[in-house]
C-alpha positions, 0 to 999 in steps of 0.5 A: 765566967759569968756576966752581969747584964742589967741594961735592957736592949735598945729600943728597935728602930722599926721601918715598914715599907713607906707611907702606902701600900696596895696589898690588903693581905700582907704587911712587911717591916724591918728593924734594928736593936742591940744589946752589947752585953748579952746580945739579942735573944729574941724579937716579938712584933705586933701589929695594930691600927694605933701606935703600939697596938695589937688588935691586928696581930698580937705579939708574935716571935720572930726569933732573932730575925730582924724583919717579918712579912706577915701574910694572910691579913684582911686589911682595910683600905684607907686604914693605917697600920703600925708595927710594934717591936720589942727585944729581949737580951741574953739575960731575959730583959725586955727592952722598950718597944719601938714603933714604925711610923705607920703604912696606909692600905690603899686599894682604889685607884684614883677617879678619872678626870671628869672633864678634859678640855682642849682649846675648842673645836679648831686650832690654827697651830701645827706645833702646839696643843693645850689642855686642861682638866678637872682634879681627880680624887683619891681619899686614901693616898691622894694624887701623886701625879697626872699623865697625859697622851695625845692621839688621833683617836680618843684614848690614842697615844700615837702622837705623844705617849704617856707623860708625867705632868706632876700635879698640874691640871693643864699642859701646852705641849710644844714642838709637835708636827700636826696635820691640817684637817686632823683631829687630836685628842688629849687623854688624862689619868691620875696615879695615887701615892700608892702607885695606882693608876686610875681610869682615863678621861678624854677631851673631845678632839681639836681639829687643825685648820691652817686654811684661810676663809675665802673672801665673801662676795658682797652684794648691796642693793644696787646701783642707787638707793633713796633711803638716807638712813638704812643700807642692806647687803648680803654675801656669799656663805662657805663652810666652817665659818665661826663669825662674819664682820662687816664695815661700811665706808665711803671708799672700797674697804672703808670703815669711816661710816661703820667700823668692824661689827660682827654679825655672828654666822649671819651672811646678811645685815640691814644697818639702820640709823645711819646719816648718809649723804645724798650723792655719795657712794657707800661700800660694804667690806665683809671678812670671815673667820673660821673655826681656828680663829684665822680671818680671811681677806675681805671682800667688797661690794661695788658700792651704791649711791644715795640719791634722795633728790628727785630729777629736775621738772622737765622743760617741755616744748611742743611745735608751736601755738598751732598745728594743722595736723589732726592725727599727730603731736610732737614735743621735746623736753629736758631734765637732769639728776645730778646723783643717779641720772635720768632712768626713765621718762613718761609723757601724757597729752590732755586738753588741759595743762597737766591733763591725761585725757587724750593720752594716758602716761606713756613710757619713752625710756630715756628718749627726751622726745616723742611723736604721737601719731594715730590721734583724733584731734579736734 
């Protein structure tokens, strides 16, 4: 019997291997088409850089095979290639061609993240680390995801193996068991949409420091000062300190005169512009912060008292109006200083009130009397 087939085959539905391929020498496609009357007698395909194009591979028969793997190509990275397929039925009629949606060749891996940054030089956490990084680039297929790892060496993965992080440019990894004194490094790499993995970038490392700085030993300028506008102190130094802060108060540990003030890493301060009260004792308090941001206990000076008033004028008493001794004189005196007390007396002897022509200024320590012998009095 004879059959009349006046309709062409259906337009092939053509499917390539996705959006991207890393193979620059081969392309693959499958398709479906039908002809209910006389069936499919032949397929032909072509490949081009535009929809329907034939500039890469001209029309080529696959017989009745509904797929093709075309090898030996010289494809350009970044270029999209399209399959076009047409079907011929048993009556010799060609149908309308169908096209794939295109597949882009990507043979280059993403760039490495240029900068991977952790949270500084030190951390006080033993359970958590954080890092951020600059975006990688991939001109052909774009970035599919980032992967990170953590190790105790740059590029190491011994703490956390490679872990997908989506397209996020930062991660906070919790639930860790970190060791005090150990430095940890983030390593980050990008994977493009073609499945290629780029070169990794590394952080410069962050060291776990859970130790607390010792309390500084604080030294002011002694027991007393005559300066009512300035105080000075120094304190002991220690390694790994990121910042010192000091305060001044009228009690040990007080901050009522000068609140907490940073000196950076300088282990001394001269504070000017003060309005200090004579007779009052002032205390420096100093604390230290390590590189991990942990503040230690504060240390205090033993206090310095302001004394801006001189001792009272001594009341001096000799041994009467006259003496028969030509080789010796004796005197006593009284004086006081409510703020700092008497540290030293000096006396002189002269033939006029206030004169020093017989005995020049001579120390008696804190003794409030003197018997001067060996004189040659007239």
